[in-house]
PyMOL Python script that loads the backbone (N, CA, C, O; Angstrom):
from pymol import cmd

cmd.read_pdbstr("""\
ATOM      1  N   MET A   1      26.514  -7.231  -4.687  1.00  0.00           N
ATOM      2  CA  MET A   1      26.087  -8.581  -4.936  1.00  0.00           C
ATOM      3  C   MET A   1      26.579  -9.003  -6.303  1.00  0.00           C
ATOM      4  O   MET A   1      26.395  -8.262  -7.269  1.00  0.00           O
ATOM      5  N   GLY A   2      27.200 -10.167  -6.421  1.00  0.00           N
ATOM      6  CA  GLY A   2      27.657 -10.625  -7.700  1.00  0.00           C
ATOM      7  C   GLY A   2      26.639 -11.160  -8.623  1.00  0.00           C
ATOM      8  O   GLY A   2      25.494 -11.385  -8.234  1.00  0.00           O
ATOM      9  N   LEU A   3      27.029 -11.371  -9.850  1.00  0.00           N
ATOM     10  CA  LEU A   3      26.064 -11.861 -10.928  1.00  0.00           C
ATOM     11  C   LEU A   3      25.441 -13.186 -10.485  1.00  0.00           C
ATOM     12  O   LEU A   3      24.218 -13.324 -10.488  1.00  0.00           O
ATOM     13  N   PHE A   4      26.252 -14.136 -10.115  1.00  0.00           N
ATOM     14  CA  PHE A   4      25.694 -15.406  -9.731  1.00  0.00           C
ATOM     15  C   PHE A   4      24.742 -15.374  -8.533  1.00  0.00           C
ATOM     16  O   PHE A   4      23.752 -16.104  -8.488  1.00  0.00           O
ATOM     17  N   SER A   5      25.053 -14.541  -7.599  1.00  0.00           N
ATOM     18  CA  SER A   5      24.145 -14.339  -6.402  1.00  0.00           C
ATOM     19  C   SER A   5      22.805 -13.821  -6.879  1.00  0.00           C
ATOM     20  O   SER A   5      21.755 -14.293  -6.445  1.00  0.00           O
ATOM     21  N   ARG A   6      22.847 -12.836  -7.787  1.00  0.00           N
ATOM     22  CA  ARG A   6      21.563 -12.314  -8.309  1.00  0.00           C
ATOM     23  C   ARG A   6      20.799 -13.309  -9.106  1.00  0.00           C
ATOM     24  O   ARG A   6      19.574 -13.368  -9.006  1.00  0.00           O
ATOM     25  N   LEU A   7      21.456 -14.076  -9.875  1.00  0.00           N
ATOM     26  CA  LEU A   7      20.829 -15.096 -10.735  1.00  0.00           C
ATOM     27  C   LEU A   7      20.261 -16.283  -9.943  1.00  0.00           C
ATOM     28  O   LEU A   7      19.161 -16.765 -10.211  1.00  0.00           O
ATOM     29  N   PHE A   8      21.069 -16.746  -8.934  1.00  0.00           N
ATOM     30  CA  PHE A   8      20.702 -17.972  -8.251  1.00  0.00           C
ATOM     31  C   PHE A   8      20.207 -17.768  -6.837  1.00  0.00           C
ATOM     32  O   PHE A   8      20.160 -18.709  -6.044  1.00  0.00           O
ATOM     33  N   GLY A   9      19.831 -16.519  -6.515  1.00  0.00           N
ATOM     34  CA  GLY A   9      19.276 -16.276  -5.208  1.00  0.00           C
ATOM     35  C   GLY A   9      20.192 -16.317  -4.044  1.00  0.00           C
ATOM     36  O   GLY A   9      19.923 -17.003  -3.058  1.00  0.00           O
ATOM     37  N   GLY A  10      21.291 -15.585  -4.134  1.00  0.00           N
ATOM     38  CA  GLY A  10      22.197 -15.492  -3.018  1.00  0.00           C
ATOM     39  C   GLY A  10      21.499 -14.963  -1.768  1.00  0.00           C
ATOM     40  O   GLY A  10      20.283 -15.082  -1.623  1.00  0.00           O
ATOM     41  N   LYS A  11      22.247 -14.409  -0.917  1.00  0.00           N
ATOM     42  CA  LYS A  11      21.727 -13.896   0.306  1.00  0.00           C
ATOM     43  C   LYS A  11      20.537 -12.941   0.118  1.00  0.00           C
ATOM     44  O   LYS A  11      20.635 -11.946  -0.601  1.00  0.00           O
ATOM     45  N   SER A  12      19.421 -13.259   0.772  1.00  0.00           N
ATOM     46  CA  SER A  12      18.198 -12.476   0.584  1.00  0.00           C
ATOM     47  C   SER A  12      18.335 -11.225   1.422  1.00  0.00           C
ATOM     48  O   SER A  12      18.903 -11.269   2.513  1.00  0.00           O
ATOM     49  N   GLU A  13      17.828 -10.117   0.934  1.00  0.00           N
ATOM     50  CA  GLU A  13      17.823  -8.905   1.641  1.00  0.00           C
ATOM     51  C   GLU A  13      16.400  -8.505   1.978  1.00  0.00           C
ATOM     52  O   GLU A  13      15.508  -8.642   1.141  1.00  0.00           O
ATOM     53  N   ASP A  14      16.173  -8.023   3.166  1.00  0.00           N
ATOM     54  CA  ASP A  14      14.796  -7.518   3.514  1.00  0.00           C
ATOM     55  C   ASP A  14      14.601  -6.207   2.902  1.00  0.00           C
ATOM     56  O   ASP A  14      15.265  -5.249   3.296  1.00  0.00           O
ATOM     57  N   LYS A  15      13.744  -6.095   1.973  1.00  0.00           N
ATOM     58  CA  LYS A  15      13.503  -4.828   1.264  1.00  0.00           C
ATOM     59  C   LYS A  15      12.203  -4.191   1.724  1.00  0.00           C
ATOM     60  O   LYS A  15      11.689  -3.293   1.057  1.00  0.00           O
ATOM     61  N   THR A  16      11.663  -4.636   2.844  1.00  0.00           N
ATOM     62  CA  THR A  16      10.471  -4.104   3.415  1.00  0.00           C
ATOM     63  C   THR A  16      10.719  -2.646   3.901  1.00  0.00           C
ATOM     64  O   THR A  16      11.636  -2.397   4.684  1.00  0.00           O
ATOM     65  N   GLU A  17       9.937  -1.753   3.452  1.00  0.00           N
ATOM     66  CA  GLU A  17      10.076  -0.377   3.874  1.00  0.00           C
ATOM     67  C   GLU A  17       9.040  -0.146   4.984  1.00  0.00           C
ATOM     68  O   GLU A  17       7.947  -0.712   4.978  1.00  0.00           O
ATOM     69  N   SER A  18       9.432   0.707   5.932  1.00  0.00           N
ATOM     70  CA  SER A  18       8.454   1.177   6.934  1.00  0.00           C
ATOM     71  C   SER A  18       7.697   2.310   6.338  1.00  0.00           C
ATOM     72  O   SER A  18       8.265   3.335   5.960  1.00  0.00           O
ATOM     73  N   VAL A  19       6.384   2.119   6.255  1.00  0.00           N
ATOM     74  CA  VAL A  19       5.501   3.139   5.673  1.00  0.00           C
ATOM     75  C   VAL A  19       4.715   3.876   6.793  1.00  0.00           C
ATOM     76  O   VAL A  19       4.025   3.275   7.616  1.00  0.00           O
ATOM     77  N   GLU A  20       4.869   5.188   6.763  1.00  0.00           N
ATOM     78  CA  GLU A  20       4.127   6.023   7.743  1.00  0.00           C
ATOM     79  C   GLU A  20       2.710   6.191   7.214  1.00  0.00           C
ATOM     80  O   GLU A  20       2.528   6.551   6.052  1.00  0.00           O
ATOM     81  N   PRO A  21       1.699   5.936   8.052  1.00  0.00           N
ATOM     82  CA  PRO A  21       0.300   6.036   7.612  1.00  0.00           C
ATOM     83  C   PRO A  21      -0.133   7.533   7.549  1.00  0.00           C
ATOM     84  O   PRO A  21       0.436   8.418   8.188  1.00  0.00           O
ATOM     85  N   VAL A  22      -1.149   7.722   6.753  1.00  0.00           N
ATOM     86  CA  VAL A  22      -1.777   9.024   6.629  1.00  0.00           C
ATOM     87  C   VAL A  22      -3.131   8.860   7.306  1.00  0.00           C
ATOM     88  O   VAL A  22      -3.892   7.955   6.962  1.00  0.00           O
ATOM     89  N   GLU A  23      -3.439   9.731   8.269  1.00  0.00           N
ATOM     90  CA  GLU A  23      -4.691   9.647   8.958  1.00  0.00           C
ATOM     91  C   GLU A  23      -5.784  10.436   8.185  1.00  0.00           C
ATOM     92  O   GLU A  23      -5.599  11.578   7.764  1.00  0.00           O
ATOM     93  N   TYR A  24      -6.927   9.742   8.033  1.00  0.00           N
ATOM     94  CA  TYR A  24      -8.061  10.346   7.309  1.00  0.00           C
ATOM     95  C   TYR A  24      -9.356   9.863   7.928  1.00  0.00           C
ATOM     96  O   TYR A  24      -9.643   8.667   7.863  1.00  0.00           O
ATOM     97  N   LYS A  25     -10.152  10.735   8.525  1.00  0.00           N
ATOM     98  CA  LYS A  25     -11.442  10.474   9.126  1.00  0.00           C
ATOM     99  C   LYS A  25     -11.357   9.234  10.047  1.00  0.00           C
ATOM    100  O   LYS A  25     -12.177   8.322   9.943  1.00  0.00           O
ATOM    101  N   GLU A  26     -10.369   9.216  10.936  1.00  0.00           N
ATOM    102  CA  GLU A  26     -10.128   8.188  11.958  1.00  0.00           C
ATOM    103  C   GLU A  26      -9.646   6.881  11.388  1.00  0.00           C
ATOM    104  O   GLU A  26      -9.576   5.893  12.120  1.00  0.00           O
ATOM    105  N   PHE A  27      -9.311   6.827  10.122  1.00  0.00           N
ATOM    106  CA  PHE A  27      -8.693   5.641   9.531  1.00  0.00           C
ATOM    107  C   PHE A  27      -7.235   5.958   9.250  1.00  0.00           C
ATOM    108  O   PHE A  27      -6.870   7.122   9.086  1.00  0.00           O
ATOM    109  N   LEU A  28      -6.388   4.912   9.193  1.00  0.00           N
ATOM    110  CA  LEU A  28      -5.013   5.065   8.824  1.00  0.00           C
ATOM    111  C   LEU A  28      -4.824   4.494   7.471  1.00  0.00           C
ATOM    112  O   LEU A  28      -5.204   3.347   7.237  1.00  0.00           O
ATOM    113  N   ILE A  29      -4.257   5.234   6.564  1.00  0.00           N
ATOM    114  CA  ILE A  29      -4.029   4.788   5.197  1.00  0.00           C
ATOM    115  C   ILE A  29      -2.510   4.551   4.982  1.00  0.00           C
ATOM    116  O   ILE A  29      -1.679   5.429   5.211  1.00  0.00           O
ATOM    117  N   TYR A  30      -2.204   3.336   4.537  1.00  0.00           N
ATOM    118  CA  TYR A  30      -0.760   2.950   4.322  1.00  0.00           C
ATOM    119  C   TYR A  30      -0.577   2.881   2.844  1.00  0.00           C
ATOM    120  O   TYR A  30      -1.218   2.065   2.182  1.00  0.00           O
ATOM    121  N   GLN A  31       0.294   3.726   2.288  1.00  0.00           N
ATOM    122  CA  GLN A  31       0.576   3.720   0.861  1.00  0.00           C
ATOM    123  C   GLN A  31       1.706   2.668   0.609  1.00  0.00           C
ATOM    124  O   GLN A  31       2.881   2.950   0.843  1.00  0.00           O
ATOM    125  N   GLU A  32       1.342   1.506   0.150  1.00  0.00           N
ATOM    126  CA  GLU A  32       2.328   0.420  -0.049  1.00  0.00           C
ATOM    127  C   GLU A  32       2.360  -0.066  -1.504  1.00  0.00           C
ATOM    128  O   GLU A  32       2.003  -1.198  -1.834  1.00  0.00           O
ATOM    129  N   VAL A  33       2.799   0.843  -2.325  1.00  0.00           N
ATOM    130  CA  VAL A  33       2.821   0.549  -3.820  1.00  0.00           C
ATOM    131  C   VAL A  33       3.792  -0.641  -4.040  1.00  0.00           C
ATOM    132  O   VAL A  33       4.699  -0.896  -3.248  1.00  0.00           O
ATOM    133  N   ILE A  34       3.552  -1.331  -5.134  1.00  0.00           N
ATOM    134  CA  ILE A  34       4.287  -2.523  -5.450  1.00  0.00           C
ATOM    135  C   ILE A  34       5.128  -2.259  -6.743  1.00  0.00           C
ATOM    136  O   ILE A  34       4.570  -1.920  -7.787  1.00  0.00           O
ATOM    137  N   ALA A  35       6.460  -2.420  -6.652  1.00  0.00           N
ATOM    138  CA  ALA A  35       7.277  -2.282  -7.816  1.00  0.00           C
ATOM    139  C   ALA A  35       7.144  -3.448  -8.704  1.00  0.00           C
ATOM    140  O   ALA A  35       7.265  -4.592  -8.267  1.00  0.00           O
ATOM    141  N   GLU A  36       6.876  -3.166 -10.041  1.00  0.00           N
ATOM    142  CA  GLU A  36       6.676  -4.200 -11.039  1.00  0.00           C
ATOM    143  C   GLU A  36       7.318  -3.803 -12.374  1.00  0.00           C
ATOM    144  O   GLU A  36       6.826  -2.893 -13.041  1.00  0.00           O
ATOM    145  N   GLY A  37       8.331  -4.422 -12.745  1.00  0.00           N
ATOM    146  CA  GLY A  37       8.891  -4.162 -14.083  1.00  0.00           C
ATOM    147  C   GLY A  37       9.168  -2.725 -14.440  1.00  0.00           C
ATOM    148  O   GLY A  37       8.873  -2.286 -15.552  1.00  0.00           O
ATOM    149  N   GLY A  38       9.745  -1.973 -13.486  1.00  0.00           N
ATOM    150  CA  GLY A  38      10.035  -0.597 -13.711  1.00  0.00           C
ATOM    151  C   GLY A  38       8.876   0.387 -13.489  1.00  0.00           C
ATOM    152  O   GLY A  38       9.004   1.592 -13.703  1.00  0.00           O
ATOM    153  N   GLN A  39       7.753  -0.173 -13.056  1.00  0.00           N
ATOM    154  CA  GLN A  39       6.626   0.668 -12.767  1.00  0.00           C
ATOM    155  C   GLN A  39       6.165   0.379 -11.357  1.00  0.00           C
ATOM    156  O   GLN A  39       6.738  -0.457 -10.659  1.00  0.00           O
ATOM    157  N   TYR A  40       5.100   1.094 -10.937  1.00  0.00           N
ATOM    158  CA  TYR A  40       4.602   0.901  -9.580  1.00  0.00           C
ATOM    159  C   TYR A  40       3.077   0.742  -9.578  1.00  0.00           C
ATOM    160  O   TYR A  40       2.318   1.596 -10.036  1.00  0.00           O
ATOM    161  N   ARG A  41       2.684  -0.419  -9.027  1.00  0.00           N
ATOM    162  CA  ARG A  41       1.187  -0.718  -8.959  1.00  0.00           C
ATOM    163  C   ARG A  41       0.661  -0.077  -7.707  1.00  0.00           C
ATOM    164  O   ARG A  41       1.258  -0.171  -6.635  1.00  0.00           O
ATOM    165  N   VAL A  42      -0.509   0.602  -7.867  1.00  0.00           N
ATOM    166  CA  VAL A  42      -1.205   1.223  -6.727  1.00  0.00           C
ATOM    167  C   VAL A  42      -1.711   0.143  -5.793  1.00  0.00           C
ATOM    168  O   VAL A  42      -2.491  -0.724  -6.186  1.00  0.00           O
ATOM    169  N   ALA A  43      -1.270   0.207  -4.590  1.00  0.00           N
ATOM    170  CA  ALA A  43      -1.659  -0.751  -3.508  1.00  0.00           C
ATOM    171  C   ALA A  43      -1.441  -0.151  -2.154  1.00  0.00           C
ATOM    172  O   ALA A  43      -0.652   0.770  -1.943  1.00  0.00           O
ATOM    173  N   GLY A  44      -2.235  -0.766  -1.193  1.00  0.00           N
ATOM    174  CA  GLY A  44      -2.004  -0.324   0.194  1.00  0.00           C
ATOM    175  C   GLY A  44      -3.046  -0.931   1.116  1.00  0.00           C
ATOM    176  O   GLY A  44      -3.696  -1.914   0.762  1.00  0.00           O
ATOM    177  N   ARG A  45      -3.207  -0.353   2.292  1.00  0.00           N
ATOM    178  CA  ARG A  45      -4.133  -0.839   3.188  1.00  0.00           C
ATOM    179  C   ARG A  45      -4.741   0.293   4.022  1.00  0.00           C
ATOM    180  O   ARG A  45      -4.139   1.348   4.222  1.00  0.00           O
ATOM    181  N   ILE A  46      -5.901   0.038   4.476  1.00  0.00           N
ATOM    182  CA  ILE A  46      -6.645   0.988   5.331  1.00  0.00           C
ATOM    183  C   ILE A  46      -6.966   0.192   6.662  1.00  0.00           C
ATOM    184  O   ILE A  46      -7.468  -0.933   6.659  1.00  0.00           O
ATOM    185  N   THR A  47      -6.634   0.874   7.759  1.00  0.00           N
ATOM    186  CA  THR A  47      -6.851   0.240   9.080  1.00  0.00           C
ATOM    187  C   THR A  47      -7.607   1.189   9.961  1.00  0.00           C
ATOM    188  O   THR A  47      -7.576   2.409   9.800  1.00  0.00           O
ATOM    189  N   LYS A  48      -8.311   0.556  10.932  1.00  0.00           N
ATOM    190  CA  LYS A  48      -8.994   1.323  11.945  1.00  0.00           C
ATOM    191  C   LYS A  48      -9.294   0.447  13.146  1.00  0.00           C
ATOM    192  O   LYS A  48      -9.661  -0.713  12.958  1.00  0.00           O
ATOM    193  N   GLU A  49      -9.163   0.919  14.324  1.00  0.00           N
ATOM    194  CA  GLU A  49      -9.501   0.204  15.501  1.00  0.00           C
ATOM    195  C   GLU A  49     -10.983   0.246  15.743  1.00  0.00           C
ATOM    196  O   GLU A  49     -11.559   1.317  15.934  1.00  0.00           O
ATOM    197  N   VAL A  50     -11.630  -0.956  15.738  1.00  0.00           N
ATOM    198  CA  VAL A  50     -13.088  -1.009  15.984  1.00  0.00           C
ATOM    199  C   VAL A  50     -13.291  -1.923  17.154  1.00  0.00           C
ATOM    200  O   VAL A  50     -12.835  -3.067  17.125  1.00  0.00           O
ATOM    201  N   ASP A  51     -13.979  -1.447  18.217  1.00  0.00           N
ATOM    202  CA  ASP A  51     -14.251  -2.190  19.438  1.00  0.00           C
ATOM    203  C   ASP A  51     -13.018  -2.914  19.932  1.00  0.00           C
ATOM    204  O   ASP A  51     -13.075  -4.091  20.289  1.00  0.00           O
ATOM    205  N   GLY A  52     -11.873  -2.184  19.952  1.00  0.00           N
ATOM    206  CA  GLY A  52     -10.684  -2.673  20.516  1.00  0.00           C
ATOM    207  C   GLY A  52      -9.894  -3.676  19.626  1.00  0.00           C
ATOM    208  O   GLY A  52      -8.876  -4.241  20.026  1.00  0.00           O
ATOM    209  N   GLU A  53     -10.425  -3.856  18.409  1.00  0.00           N
ATOM    210  CA  GLU A  53      -9.727  -4.793  17.439  1.00  0.00           C
ATOM    211  C   GLU A  53      -9.324  -3.992  16.259  1.00  0.00           C
ATOM    212  O   GLU A  53     -10.090  -3.171  15.754  1.00  0.00           O
ATOM    213  N   LEU A  54      -8.071  -4.234  15.792  1.00  0.00           N
ATOM    214  CA  LEU A  54      -7.548  -3.557  14.609  1.00  0.00           C
ATOM    215  C   LEU A  54      -8.075  -4.266  13.337  1.00  0.00           C
ATOM    216  O   LEU A  54      -7.783  -5.433  13.077  1.00  0.00           O
ATOM    217  N   LYS A  55      -8.857  -3.503  12.573  1.00  0.00           N
ATOM    218  CA  LYS A  55      -9.422  -4.031  11.323  1.00  0.00           C
ATOM    219  C   LYS A  55      -8.575  -3.510  10.225  1.00  0.00           C
ATOM    220  O   LYS A  55      -8.135  -2.362  10.273  1.00  0.00           O
ATOM    221  N   THR A  56      -8.309  -4.380   9.151  1.00  0.00           N
ATOM    222  CA  THR A  56      -7.518  -3.964   7.994  1.00  0.00           C
ATOM    223  C   THR A  56      -8.233  -4.399   6.705  1.00  0.00           C
ATOM    224  O   THR A  56      -8.746  -5.508   6.556  1.00  0.00           O
ATOM    225  N   HIS A  57      -8.219  -3.431   5.800  1.00  0.00           N
ATOM    226  CA  HIS A  57      -8.689  -3.663   4.397  1.00  0.00           C
ATOM    227  C   HIS A  57      -7.532  -3.439   3.460  1.00  0.00           C
ATOM    228  O   HIS A  57      -7.043  -2.315   3.343  1.00  0.00           O
ATOM    229  N   ARG A  58      -7.075  -4.491   2.780  1.00  0.00           N
ATOM    230  CA  ARG A  58      -5.870  -4.395   1.874  1.00  0.00           C
ATOM    231  C   ARG A  58      -6.408  -4.404   0.464  1.00  0.00           C
ATOM    232  O   ARG A  58      -7.366  -5.109   0.149  1.00  0.00           O
ATOM    233  N   PHE A  59      -5.789  -3.626  -0.364  1.00  0.00           N
ATOM    234  CA  PHE A  59      -6.228  -3.638  -1.787  1.00  0.00           C
ATOM    235  C   PHE A  59      -5.092  -3.423  -2.717  1.00  0.00           C
ATOM    236  O   PHE A  59      -4.125  -2.739  -2.380  1.00  0.00           O
ATOM    237  N   ILE A  60      -5.187  -3.999  -3.900  1.00  0.00           N
ATOM    238  CA  ILE A  60      -4.233  -3.840  -4.955  1.00  0.00           C
ATOM    239  C   ILE A  60      -5.021  -3.485  -6.280  1.00  0.00           C
ATOM    240  O   ILE A  60      -5.837  -4.272  -6.760  1.00  0.00           O
ATOM    241  N   ARG A  61      -4.755  -2.345  -6.804  1.00  0.00           N
ATOM    242  CA  ARG A  61      -5.440  -1.848  -7.952  1.00  0.00           C
ATOM    243  C   ARG A  61      -4.744  -2.260  -9.243  1.00  0.00           C
ATOM    244  O   ARG A  61      -3.600  -2.714  -9.247  1.00  0.00           O
ATOM    245  N   SER A  62      -5.482  -2.084 -10.340  1.00  0.00           N
ATOM    246  CA  SER A  62      -4.884  -2.430 -11.633  1.00  0.00           C
ATOM    247  C   SER A  62      -4.073  -1.232 -12.164  1.00  0.00           C
ATOM    248  O   SER A  62      -3.322  -1.352 -13.132  1.00  0.00           O
ATOM    249  N   ASP A  63      -4.241  -0.116 -11.525  1.00  0.00           N
ATOM    250  CA  ASP A  63      -3.501   1.106 -11.912  1.00  0.00           C
ATOM    251  C   ASP A  63      -1.972   0.917 -11.733  1.00  0.00           C
ATOM    252  O   ASP A  63      -1.525   0.426 -10.697  1.00  0.00           O
ATOM    253  N   VAL A  64      -1.185   1.310 -12.747  1.00  0.00           N
ATOM    254  CA  VAL A  64       0.281   1.325 -12.607  1.00  0.00           C
ATOM    255  C   VAL A  64       0.765   2.689 -13.087  1.00  0.00           C
ATOM    256  O   VAL A  64       0.227   3.275 -14.027  1.00  0.00           O
ATOM    257  N   MET A  65       1.853   3.191 -12.370  1.00  0.00           N
ATOM    258  CA  MET A  65       2.419   4.480 -12.700  1.00  0.00           C
ATOM    259  C   MET A  65       3.944   4.287 -12.854  1.00  0.00           C
ATOM    260  O   MET A  65       4.550   3.366 -12.305  1.00  0.00           O
ATOM    261  N   SER A  66       4.517   5.215 -13.637  1.00  0.00           N
ATOM    262  CA  SER A  66       5.928   5.091 -13.857  1.00  0.00           C
ATOM    263  C   SER A  66       6.746   5.722 -12.729  1.00  0.00           C
ATOM    264  O   SER A  66       7.958   5.518 -12.651  1.00  0.00           O
ATOM    265  N   ASN A  67       6.099   6.474 -11.869  1.00  0.00           N
ATOM    266  CA  ASN A  67       6.755   7.151 -10.821  1.00  0.00           C
ATOM    267  C   ASN A  67       6.190   6.709  -9.440  1.00  0.00           C
ATOM    268  O   ASN A  67       4.973   6.733  -9.254  1.00  0.00           O
ATOM    269  N   LYS A  68       7.033   6.314  -8.491  1.00  0.00           N
ATOM    270  CA  LYS A  68       6.565   5.826  -7.188  1.00  0.00           C
ATOM    271  C   LYS A  68       5.733   6.895  -6.474  1.00  0.00           C
ATOM    272  O   LYS A  68       4.670   6.587  -5.935  1.00  0.00           O
ATOM    273  N   ASN A  69       6.198   8.139  -6.463  1.00  0.00           N
ATOM    274  CA  ASN A  69       5.439   9.217  -5.748  1.00  0.00           C
ATOM    275  C   ASN A  69       4.039   9.360  -6.365  1.00  0.00           C
ATOM    276  O   ASN A  69       3.070   9.533  -5.626  1.00  0.00           O
ATOM    277  N   ASP A  70       3.911   9.294  -7.688  1.00  0.00           N
ATOM    278  CA  ASP A  70       2.594   9.411  -8.334  1.00  0.00           C
ATOM    279  C   ASP A  70       1.680   8.285  -7.932  1.00  0.00           C
ATOM    280  O   ASP A  70       0.487   8.479  -7.696  1.00  0.00           O
ATOM    281  N   ALA A  71       2.269   7.079  -7.855  1.00  0.00           N
ATOM    282  CA  ALA A  71       1.531   5.877  -7.462  1.00  0.00           C
ATOM    283  C   ALA A  71       1.005   5.998  -6.027  1.00  0.00           C
ATOM    284  O   ALA A  71      -0.141   5.655  -5.737  1.00  0.00           O
ATOM    285  N   GLU A  72       1.880   6.499  -5.133  1.00  0.00           N
ATOM    286  CA  GLU A  72       1.484   6.704  -3.724  1.00  0.00           C
ATOM    287  C   GLU A  72       0.370   7.776  -3.605  1.00  0.00           C
ATOM    288  O   GLU A  72      -0.562   7.617  -2.816  1.00  0.00           O
ATOM    289  N   GLU A  73       0.472   8.819  -4.360  1.00  0.00           N
ATOM    290  CA  GLU A  73      -0.513   9.856  -4.303  1.00  0.00           C
ATOM    291  C   GLU A  73      -1.875   9.349  -4.829  1.00  0.00           C
ATOM    292  O   GLU A  73      -2.919   9.614  -4.233  1.00  0.00           O
ATOM    293  N   LEU A  74      -1.840   8.633  -5.930  1.00  0.00           N
ATOM    294  CA  LEU A  74      -3.046   8.035  -6.491  1.00  0.00           C
ATOM    295  C   LEU A  74      -3.672   7.028  -5.476  1.00  0.00           C
ATOM    296  O   LEU A  74      -4.891   7.001  -5.308  1.00  0.00           O
ATOM    297  N   MET A  75      -2.835   6.214  -4.813  1.00  0.00           N
ATOM    298  CA  MET A  75      -3.324   5.317  -3.834  1.00  0.00           C
ATOM    299  C   MET A  75      -4.025   6.059  -2.724  1.00  0.00           C
ATOM    300  O   MET A  75      -5.111   5.649  -2.316  1.00  0.00           O
ATOM    301  N   LEU A  76      -3.446   7.144  -2.213  1.00  0.00           N
ATOM    302  CA  LEU A  76      -4.051   7.946  -1.176  1.00  0.00           C
ATOM    303  C   LEU A  76      -5.392   8.451  -1.564  1.00  0.00           C
ATOM    304  O   LEU A  76      -6.346   8.333  -0.795  1.00  0.00           O
ATOM    305  N   LYS A  77      -5.499   9.023  -2.756  1.00  0.00           N
ATOM    306  CA  LYS A  77      -6.753   9.534  -3.258  1.00  0.00           C
ATOM    307  C   LYS A  77      -7.837   8.492  -3.452  1.00  0.00           C
ATOM    308  O   LYS A  77      -9.012   8.739  -3.177  1.00  0.00           O
ATOM    309  N   LYS A  78      -7.418   7.290  -3.942  1.00  0.00           N
ATOM    310  CA  LYS A  78      -8.365   6.190  -4.127  1.00  0.00           C
ATOM    311  C   LYS A  78      -8.857   5.714  -2.779  1.00  0.00           C
ATOM    312  O   LYS A  78     -10.036   5.383  -2.658  1.00  0.00           O
ATOM    313  N   ALA A  79      -7.990   5.659  -1.723  1.00  0.00           N
ATOM    314  CA  ALA A  79      -8.374   5.182  -0.408  1.00  0.00           C
ATOM    315  C   ALA A  79      -9.303   6.175   0.222  1.00  0.00           C
ATOM    316  O   ALA A  79     -10.322   5.790   0.796  1.00  0.00           O
ATOM    317  N   GLN A  80      -8.975   7.469   0.130  1.00  0.00           N
ATOM    318  CA  GLN A  80      -9.890   8.493   0.661  1.00  0.00           C
ATOM    319  C   GLN A  80     -11.298   8.443   0.041  1.00  0.00           C
ATOM    320  O   GLN A  80     -12.299   8.551   0.749  1.00  0.00           O
ATOM    321  N   MET A  81     -11.359   8.277  -1.293  1.00  0.00           N
ATOM    322  CA  MET A  81     -12.551   8.149  -2.024  1.00  0.00           C
ATOM    323  C   MET A  81     -13.363   6.881  -1.529  1.00  0.00           C
ATOM    324  O   MET A  81     -14.577   6.931  -1.331  1.00  0.00           O
ATOM    325  N   PHE A  82     -12.648   5.815  -1.356  1.00  0.00           N
ATOM    326  CA  PHE A  82     -13.273   4.562  -0.905  1.00  0.00           C
ATOM    327  C   PHE A  82     -13.861   4.751   0.545  1.00  0.00           C
ATOM    328  O   PHE A  82     -14.955   4.273   0.846  1.00  0.00           O
ATOM    329  N   ILE A  83     -13.131   5.427   1.381  1.00  0.00           N
ATOM    330  CA  ILE A  83     -13.627   5.685   2.743  1.00  0.00           C
ATOM    331  C   ILE A  83     -14.854   6.580   2.634  1.00  0.00           C
ATOM    332  O   ILE A  83     -15.841   6.284   3.307  1.00  0.00           O
ATOM    333  N   ASP A  84     -14.876   7.640   1.851  1.00  0.00           N
ATOM    334  CA  ASP A  84     -16.011   8.502   1.694  1.00  0.00           C
ATOM    335  C   ASP A  84     -17.230   7.757   1.117  1.00  0.00           C
ATOM    336  O   ASP A  84     -18.350   7.966   1.584  1.00  0.00           O
ATOM    337  N   GLN A  85     -17.033   6.919   0.140  1.00  0.00           N
ATOM    338  CA  GLN A  85     -18.119   6.212  -0.500  1.00  0.00           C
ATOM    339  C   GLN A  85     -18.740   5.236   0.390  1.00  0.00           C
ATOM    340  O   GLN A  85     -19.955   5.039   0.359  1.00  0.00           O
ATOM    341  N   MET A  86     -17.926   4.594   1.210  1.00  0.00           N
ATOM    342  CA  MET A  86     -18.446   3.527   2.109  1.00  0.00           C
ATOM    343  C   MET A  86     -18.967   4.090   3.425  1.00  0.00           C
ATOM    344  O   MET A  86     -19.432   3.336   4.279  1.00  0.00           O
ATOM    345  N   SER A  87     -18.893   5.394   3.595  1.00  0.00           N
ATOM    346  CA  SER A  87     -19.359   6.071   4.782  1.00  0.00           C
ATOM    347  C   SER A  87     -18.803   5.395   6.017  1.00  0.00           C
ATOM    348  O   SER A  87     -19.501   5.329   7.029  1.00  0.00           O
ATOM    349  N   GLY A  88     -17.586   4.892   5.985  1.00  0.00           N
ATOM    350  CA  GLY A  88     -16.998   4.274   7.163  1.00  0.00           C
ATOM    351  C   GLY A  88     -17.369   2.846   7.434  1.00  0.00           C
ATOM    352  O   GLY A  88     -16.976   2.279   8.454  1.00  0.00           O
ATOM    353  N   ARG A  89     -18.136   2.245   6.516  1.00  0.00           N
ATOM    354  CA  ARG A  89     -18.572   0.813   6.675  1.00  0.00           C
ATOM    355  C   ARG A  89     -17.636  -0.204   5.937  1.00  0.00           C
ATOM    356  O   ARG A  89     -18.092  -1.246   5.468  1.00  0.00           O
ATOM    357  N   ILE A  90     -16.380   0.117   5.854  1.00  0.00           N
ATOM    358  CA  ILE A  90     -15.441  -0.700   5.147  1.00  0.00           C
ATOM    359  C   ILE A  90     -15.359  -2.078   5.709  1.00  0.00           C
ATOM    360  O   ILE A  90     -15.220  -3.029   4.940  1.00  0.00           O
ATOM    361  N   PHE A  91     -15.434  -2.248   6.971  1.00  0.00           N
ATOM    362  CA  PHE A  91     -15.190  -3.581   7.630  1.00  0.00           C
ATOM    363  C   PHE A  91     -16.470  -4.317   7.942  1.00  0.00           C
ATOM    364  O   PHE A  91     -16.424  -5.357   8.600  1.00  0.00           O
ATOM    365  N   ASP A  92     -17.617  -3.820   7.498  1.00  0.00           N
ATOM    366  CA  ASP A  92     -18.918  -4.493   7.741  1.00  0.00           C
ATOM    367  C   ASP A  92     -19.063  -5.765   6.914  1.00  0.00           C
ATOM    368  O   ASP A  92     -20.087  -6.444   6.999  1.00  0.00           O
TER     369      ASP A  92
END
""", "prot")
cmd.dss("prot")
cmd.show_as("cartoon", "prot")
cmd.util.cbc("prot")
cmd.orient("prot")
C-alpha cells in the first residue's frame, strides 16, 4: 500500500481475526485484545447458551501489555476469575 493510500484511507482491509474460544466451566472465552499504539489492551468476551439463547458479556480492561500473547493470557485469567467470582451469574 502506498503512502497516499495509508494517509488518505485507500482500500480498506478486513483485519478481523478469527479467534478460537477457550472453554471454561461451560462458558466460552474469546481473547480479543485490542492493538493500541504499539501495545495491546486486554479485552474479550464471554459467551454461554442460556435457555437456547446465546448470551454475551463483552469487556475492555484498562490493562495494556507490550506483548500480544501476554495480553491474551491476562485476558483469559481475568475472564476465568470473573466467572468464578460471579458463580456463573454473569448474565443475570
